[in-house]
Biopython code that builds the backbone (N, CA, C, O; Angstrom):
import numpy as np
from Bio.PDB.StructureBuilder import StructureBuilder

atoms = [
    (1, "MET", "N", (0.710, -1.001, 0.140)),
    (1, "MET", "CA", (-0.094, 0.384, 0.003)),
    (1, "MET", "C", (0.985, 1.217, 0.407)),
    (1, "MET", "O", (1.920, 1.135, 1.203)),
    (2, "PRO", "N", (0.322, 2.461, -0.815)),
    (2, "PRO", "CA", (1.691, 3.350, -0.781)),
    (2, "PRO", "C", (1.089, 4.413, 0.060)),
    (2, "PRO", "O", (-0.104, 4.622, 0.278)),
    (3, "LYS", "N", (2.592, 5.325, 0.681)),
    (3, "LYS", "CA", (2.517, 6.150, 1.535)),
    (3, "LYS", "C", (1.238, 6.794, 1.476)),
    (3, "LYS", "O", (0.604, 6.881, 0.424)),
    (4, "GLN", "N", (0.772, 7.324, 2.756)),
    (4, "GLN", "CA", (-0.606, 8.740, 2.396)),
    (4, "GLN", "C", (0.706, 9.912, 2.775)),
    (4, "GLN", "O", (1.627, 9.905, 3.592)),
    (5, "LYS", "N", (0.208, 10.941, 1.655)),
    (5, "LYS", "CA", (0.719, 12.048, 1.881)),
    (5, "LYS", "C", (0.477, 12.976, 2.727)),
    (5, "LYS", "O", (-0.687, 12.801, 3.088)),
    (6, "THR", "N", (0.992, 14.023, 3.344)),
    (6, "THR", "CA", (0.756, 14.951, 4.568)),
    (6, "THR", "C", (-0.035, 16.149, 3.650)),
    (6, "THR", "O", (0.512, 16.719, 2.706)),
    (7, "HIS", "N", (-1.694, 16.475, 4.191)),
    (7, "HIS", "CA", (-2.208, 17.346, 3.807)),
    (7, "HIS", "C", (-1.575, 19.010, 3.999)),
    (7, "HIS", "O", (-1.647, 19.553, 5.101)),
    (8, "SER", "N", (-0.911, 19.780, 2.699)),
    (8, "SER", "CA", (-0.351, 20.813, 2.904)),
    (8, "SER", "C", (-1.269, 21.776, 3.690)),
    (8, "SER", "O", (-0.505, 22.538, 4.281)),
    (9, "GLY", "N", (-2.341, 22.047, 3.928)),
    (9, "GLY", "CA", (-3.109, 23.002, 4.237)),
    (9, "GLY", "C", (-3.314, 22.812, 6.114)),
    (9, "GLY", "O", (-3.529, 23.634, 7.005)),
    (10, "VAL", "N", (-3.091, 21.098, 6.105)),
    (10, "VAL", "CA", (-3.372, 20.876, 7.585)),
    (10, "VAL", "C", (-2.162, 21.194, 8.229)),
    (10, "VAL", "O", (-2.184, 21.929, 9.216)),
    (11, "LYS", "N", (-1.117, 20.736, 7.797)),
    (11, "LYS", "CA", (0.459, 20.761, 8.235)),
    (11, "LYS", "C", (0.805, 22.339, 8.340)),
    (11, "LYS", "O", (1.865, 22.515, 8.940)),
    (12, "LYS", "N", (0.113, 23.650, 7.862)),
    (12, "LYS", "CA", (0.790, 24.857, 8.058)),
    (12, "LYS", "C", (0.195, 25.087, 9.349)),
    (12, "LYS", "O", (0.857, 25.604, 10.249)),
    (13, "ARG", "N", (-1.593, 24.572, 9.585)),
    (13, "ARG", "CA", (-2.443, 25.208, 10.539)),
    (13, "ARG", "C", (-2.175, 24.179, 12.092)),
    (13, "ARG", "O", (-2.762, 24.554, 13.107)),
    (14, "PHE", "N", (-1.525, 23.265, 12.142)),
    (14, "PHE", "CA", (-2.028, 22.336, 13.044)),
    (14, "PHE", "C", (-0.331, 21.787, 13.878)),
    (14, "PHE", "O", (0.576, 21.977, 13.067)),
    (15, "LYS", "N", (0.044, 21.369, 14.835)),
    (15, "LYS", "CA", (0.946, 21.182, 15.247)),
    (15, "LYS", "C", (0.494, 19.701, 16.515)),
    (15, "LYS", "O", (-0.544, 19.722, 17.176)),
    (16, "LEU", "N", (1.192, 18.931, 16.567)),
    (16, "LEU", "CA", (1.149, 17.747, 17.366)),
    (16, "LEU", "C", (1.997, 17.706, 18.424)),
    (16, "LEU", "O", (3.200, 17.494, 18.275)),
    (17, "THR", "N", (1.381, 17.924, 19.692)),
    (17, "THR", "CA", (2.431, 17.868, 20.990)),
    (17, "THR", "C", (2.985, 16.437, 20.874)),
    (17, "THR", "O", (2.672, 15.587, 20.041)),
    (18, "ALA", "N", (4.070, 16.325, 22.103)),
    (18, "ALA", "CA", (4.357, 15.109, 22.447)),
    (18, "ALA", "C", (3.349, 13.840, 22.886)),
    (18, "ALA", "O", (3.339, 12.632, 22.653)),
    (19, "ASN", "N", (2.430, 14.856, 23.715)),
    (19, "ASN", "CA", (1.410, 13.611, 24.005)),
    (19, "ASN", "C", (0.504, 13.044, 22.972)),
    (19, "ASN", "O", (-0.140, 11.995, 22.973)),
    (20, "GLY", "N", (0.605, 13.949, 22.130)),
    (20, "GLY", "CA", (-0.430, 13.131, 20.667)),
    (20, "GLY", "C", (-1.441, 14.483, 20.795)),
    (20, "GLY", "O", (-2.430, 14.179, 20.128)),
    (21, "GLU", "N", (-1.592, 15.523, 21.222)),
    (21, "GLU", "CA", (-2.592, 16.088, 21.185)),
    (21, "GLU", "C", (-2.611, 16.924, 20.075)),
    (21, "GLU", "O", (-1.417, 17.186, 19.927)),
    (22, "VAL", "N", (-3.215, 17.494, 19.220)),
    (22, "VAL", "CA", (-3.668, 18.853, 18.372)),
    (22, "VAL", "C", (-3.679, 20.108, 18.504)),
    (22, "VAL", "O", (-4.757, 20.636, 18.777)),
    (23, "LYS", "N", (-2.596, 20.857, 18.362)),
    (23, "LYS", "CA", (-2.643, 22.334, 18.650)),
    (23, "LYS", "C", (-2.873, 23.028, 17.685)),
    (23, "LYS", "O", (-2.608, 22.505, 16.603)),
    (24, "PHE", "N", (-3.420, 24.389, 17.665)),
    (24, "PHE", "CA", (-3.680, 25.024, 16.579)),
    (24, "PHE", "C", (-3.735, 26.887, 17.236)),
    (24, "PHE", "O", (-3.712, 27.136, 18.441)),
    (25, "ALA", "N", (-3.776, 27.503, 16.619)),
    (25, "ALA", "CA", (-3.761, 28.811, 16.652)),
    (25, "ALA", "C", (-5.021, 29.288, 16.397)),
    (25, "ALA", "O", (-5.558, 29.179, 15.295)),
    (26, "ARG", "N", (-5.781, 30.080, 17.846)),
    (26, "ARG", "CA", (-7.678, 30.810, 17.548)),
    (26, "ARG", "C", (-7.121, 31.677, 16.228)),
    (26, "ARG", "O", (-6.033, 32.184, 15.953)),
    (27, "PRO", "N", (-8.342, 31.593, 15.588)),
    (27, "PRO", "CA", (-8.424, 32.281, 14.392)),
    (27, "PRO", "C", (-9.085, 33.951, 14.832)),
    (27, "PRO", "O", (-9.254, 34.350, 15.984)),
    (28, "ASN", "N", (-9.339, 34.627, 13.720)),
    (28, "ASN", "CA", (-9.849, 35.941, 14.226)),
    (28, "ASN", "C", (-8.620, 36.682, 14.546)),
    (28, "ASN", "O", (-8.752, 37.328, 15.585)),
    (29, "LYS", "N", (-7.492, 36.796, 14.002)),
    (29, "LYS", "CA", (-6.304, 37.464, 15.049)),
    (29, "LYS", "C", (-5.051, 38.022, 13.642)),
    (29, "LYS", "O", (-3.840, 38.176, 13.801)),
    (30, "GLY", "N", (-5.702, 38.190, 12.568)),
    (30, "GLY", "CA", (-5.297, 38.589, 11.431)),
    (30, "GLY", "C", (-5.319, 40.104, 11.032)),
    (30, "GLY", "O", (-4.327, 40.828, 10.958)),
    (31, "HIS", "N", (-6.674, 40.475, 10.775)),
    (31, "HIS", "CA", (-6.926, 42.136, 10.538)),
    (31, "HIS", "C", (-8.103, 42.486, 11.356)),
    (31, "HIS", "O", (-8.723, 41.715, 12.088)),
    (32, "PHE", "N", (-8.373, 43.916, 11.118)),
    (32, "PHE", "CA", (-9.646, 44.224, 12.107)),
    (32, "PHE", "C", (-9.328, 44.558, 13.544)),
    (32, "PHE", "O", (-10.245, 44.686, 14.356)),
    (33, "LEU", "N", (-8.228, 44.684, 13.844)),
    (33, "LEU", "CA", (-7.991, 44.176, 15.173)),
    (33, "LEU", "C", (-8.457, 45.725, 16.045)),
    (33, "LEU", "O", (-8.704, 45.621, 17.246)),
    (34, "THR", "N", (-8.542, 46.910, 15.477)),
    (34, "THR", "CA", (-9.087, 47.724, 16.262)),
    (34, "THR", "C", (-10.231, 48.020, 16.651)),
    (34, "THR", "O", (-10.507, 48.945, 17.416)),
    (35, "LYS", "N", (-11.292, 46.936, 15.942)),
    (35, "LYS", "CA", (-12.696, 46.877, 16.540)),
    (35, "LYS", "C", (-12.966, 45.832, 17.446)),
    (35, "LYS", "O", (-14.085, 45.581, 17.895)),
    (36, "LYS", "N", (-11.651, 45.064, 17.777)),
    (36, "LYS", "CA", (-11.880, 44.213, 18.802)),
    (36, "LYS", "C", (-11.581, 44.492, 19.633)),
    (36, "LYS", "O", (-10.631, 45.261, 19.781)),
    (37, "LYS", "N", (-12.452, 43.851, 20.828)),
    (37, "LYS", "CA", (-11.857, 44.444, 22.443)),
    (37, "LYS", "C", (-10.655, 43.970, 22.815)),
    (37, "LYS", "O", (-10.346, 42.967, 22.172)),
    (38, "LYS", "N", (-9.756, 44.360, 23.717)),
    (38, "LYS", "CA", (-8.640, 44.087, 24.331)),
    (38, "LYS", "C", (-9.049, 42.933, 24.728)),
    (38, "LYS", "O", (-8.320, 42.083, 24.216)),
    (39, "ASP", "N", (-10.078, 42.322, 25.573)),
    (39, "ASP", "CA", (-10.168, 41.122, 26.428)),
    (39, "ASP", "C", (-9.756, 39.833, 25.612)),
    (39, "ASP", "O", (-8.942, 38.921, 25.761)),
    (40, "ARG", "N", (-10.878, 40.258, 24.514)),
    (40, "ARG", "CA", (-10.489, 38.870, 23.020)),
    (40, "ARG", "C", (-9.529, 38.861, 22.633)),
    (40, "ARG", "O", (-9.123, 37.723, 22.397)),
    (41, "LYS", "N", (-8.602, 39.945, 22.331)),
    (41, "LYS", "CA", (-7.192, 39.645, 21.351)),
    (41, "LYS", "C", (-6.516, 38.972, 22.353)),
    (41, "LYS", "O", (-5.861, 37.998, 21.980)),
    (42, "ARG", "N", (-6.508, 39.279, 23.682)),
    (42, "ARG", "CA", (-5.682, 38.588, 24.506)),
    (42, "ARG", "C", (-5.928, 36.999, 24.807)),
    (42, "ARG", "O", (-5.062, 36.149, 25.013)),
    (43, "LYS", "N", (-6.988, 36.874, 24.783)),
    (43, "LYS", "CA", (-7.981, 35.242, 24.445)),
    (43, "LYS", "C", (-7.095, 34.677, 23.316)),
    (43, "LYS", "O", (-6.431, 33.643, 23.386)),
    (44, "LEU", "N", (-7.209, 35.706, 22.020)),
    (44, "LEU", "CA", (-7.064, 34.898, 20.892)),
    (44, "LEU", "C", (-5.745, 34.593, 20.575)),
    (44, "LEU", "O", (-5.438, 34.148, 19.469)),
    (45, "ARG", "N", (-4.253, 34.974, 22.226)),
    (45, "ARG", "CA", (-3.564, 35.051, 21.756)),
    (45, "ARG", "C", (-2.695, 33.588, 21.772)),
    (45, "ARG", "O", (-1.770, 33.074, 21.144)),
    (46, "LYS", "N", (-3.665, 33.233, 22.981)),
    (46, "LYS", "CA", (-3.334, 31.532, 23.295)),
    (46, "LYS", "C", (-3.600, 30.552, 22.260)),
    (46, "LYS", "O", (-4.586, 30.836, 21.580)),
    (47, "GLY", "N", (-3.077, 29.616, 21.987)),
    (47, "GLY", "CA", (-3.337, 28.676, 21.451)),
    (47, "GLY", "C", (-4.678, 27.658, 22.089)),
    (47, "GLY", "O", (-4.922, 27.641, 23.295)),
    (48, "SER", "N", (-5.280, 27.039, 21.326)),
    (48, "SER", "CA", (-5.789, 25.814, 21.787)),
    (48, "SER", "C", (-5.736, 24.477, 21.341)),
    (48, "SER", "O", (-4.998, 24.214, 20.391)),
    (49, "TYR", "N", (-6.437, 23.549, 21.905)),
    (49, "TYR", "CA", (-6.209, 21.834, 21.878)),
    (49, "TYR", "C", (-7.847, 21.515, 20.949)),
    (49, "TYR", "O", (-8.973, 21.910, 21.252)),
    (50, "ILE", "N", (-7.429, 20.709, 19.829)),
    (50, "ILE", "CA", (-8.507, 19.765, 19.433)),
    (50, "ILE", "C", (-9.047, 18.651, 19.796)),
    (50, "ILE", "O", (-8.041, 17.943, 19.745)),
    (51, "ALA", "N", (-10.106, 17.771, 20.214)),
    (51, "ALA", "CA", (-10.038, 16.716, 21.099)),
    (51, "ALA", "C", (-11.351, 15.987, 20.202)),
    (51, "ALA", "O", (-12.177, 16.592, 19.519)),
    (52, "GLY", "N", (-11.255, 14.437, 20.446)),
    (52, "GLY", "CA", (-12.606, 13.651, 20.016)),
    (52, "GLY", "C", (-11.869, 13.130, 18.299)),
    (52, "GLY", "O", (-10.737, 12.935, 17.856)),
    (53, "LYS", "N", (-13.446, 13.066, 17.703)),
    (53, "LYS", "CA", (-13.122, 12.786, 16.337)),
    (53, "LYS", "C", (-12.645, 13.787, 15.462)),
    (53, "LYS", "O", (-12.422, 13.306, 14.351)),
    (54, "ASN", "N", (-12.344, 15.291, 15.557)),
    (54, "ASN", "CA", (-11.636, 16.150, 14.486)),
    (54, "ASN", "C", (-10.146, 15.962, 14.852)),
    (54, "ASN", "O", (-9.354, 16.220, 13.946)),
    (55, "ALA", "N", (-9.674, 15.582, 15.952)),
    (55, "ALA", "CA", (-8.299, 15.173, 16.152)),
    (55, "ALA", "C", (-7.665, 14.257, 15.736)),
    (55, "ALA", "O", (-6.454, 14.259, 15.516)),
    (56, "GLN", "N", (-8.688, 13.061, 15.531)),
    (56, "GLN", "CA", (-8.265, 11.635, 14.902)),
    (56, "GLN", "C", (-8.300, 12.114, 13.561)),
    (56, "GLN", "O", (-7.335, 11.734, 12.898)),
    (57, "ASN", "N", (-9.324, 13.011, 12.812)),
    (57, "ASN", "CA", (-9.617, 13.273, 11.605)),
    (57, "ASN", "C", (-7.775, 14.250, 11.253)),
    (57, "ASN", "O", (-6.942, 13.900, 10.417)),
    (58, "ILE", "N", (-7.693, 15.203, 12.015)),
    (58, "ILE", "CA", (-6.162, 15.538, 11.848)),
    (58, "ILE", "C", (-5.397, 14.887, 11.234)),
    (58, "ILE", "O", (-5.047, 14.946, 10.055)),
    (59, "LYS", "N", (-4.944, 13.831, 12.558)),
    (59, "LYS", "CA", (-3.828, 13.359, 12.175)),
    (59, "LYS", "C", (-3.804, 12.676, 11.154)),
    (59, "LYS", "O", (-2.902, 12.733, 10.318)),
    (60, "THR", "N", (-4.922, 11.851, 11.087)),
    (60, "THR", "CA", (-4.797, 11.029, 9.860)),
    (60, "THR", "C", (-4.266, 12.174, 8.182)),
    (60, "THR", "O", (-3.507, 11.832, 7.276)),
    (61, "LEU", "N", (-4.852, 13.202, 8.305)),
    (61, "LEU", "CA", (-4.272, 14.059, 7.412)),
    (61, "LEU", "C", (-2.735, 14.426, 7.494)),
    (61, "LEU", "O", (-1.904, 14.646, 6.613)),
    (62, "LEU", "N", (-2.658, 14.411, 8.942)),
    (62, "LEU", "CA", (-0.957, 14.731, 8.951)),
    (62, "LEU", "C", (-0.270, 13.380, 9.006)),
    (62, "LEU", "O", (0.750, 13.165, 9.661)),
    (63, "ALA", "N", (-0.878, 12.533, 8.302)),
    (63, "ALA", "CA", (-0.160, 10.969, 8.267)),
    (63, "ALA", "C", (0.384, 11.050, 9.479)),
    (63, "ALA", "O", (1.322, 11.845, 9.412)),
    (64, "LYS", "N", (0.255, 10.607, 10.594)),
    (64, "LYS", "CA", (0.527, 10.274, 11.633)),
    (64, "LYS", "C", (-0.270, 9.238, 12.255)),
    (64, "LYS", "O", (0.001, 8.850, 13.391)),
]
sb = StructureBuilder()
sb.init_structure("model")
sb.init_model(0)
sb.init_chain("A")
sb.init_seg("    ")
for serial, (resi, resn, name, xyz) in enumerate(atoms, 1):
    if name == "N":
        sb.init_residue(resn, " ", resi, " ")
    sb.init_atom(name, np.array(xyz, "f"), 0.0, 1.0, " ", f" {name:<3s}", serial, name[0])
structure = sb.get_structure()
């Protein structure tokens, strides 16, 4: 069976941690930042983790 290729869009947006969790950066931090509240922008700075079936799908696309 041939090797599965890594999805190039997914490899730019997601990282796998040492524990196997899928880490991603929060969206909505690209532009139009002047109209967003300070608290909201502070929360967007931190990344987050994906759990469940979505994480399994992303790991498949990452070929891990």
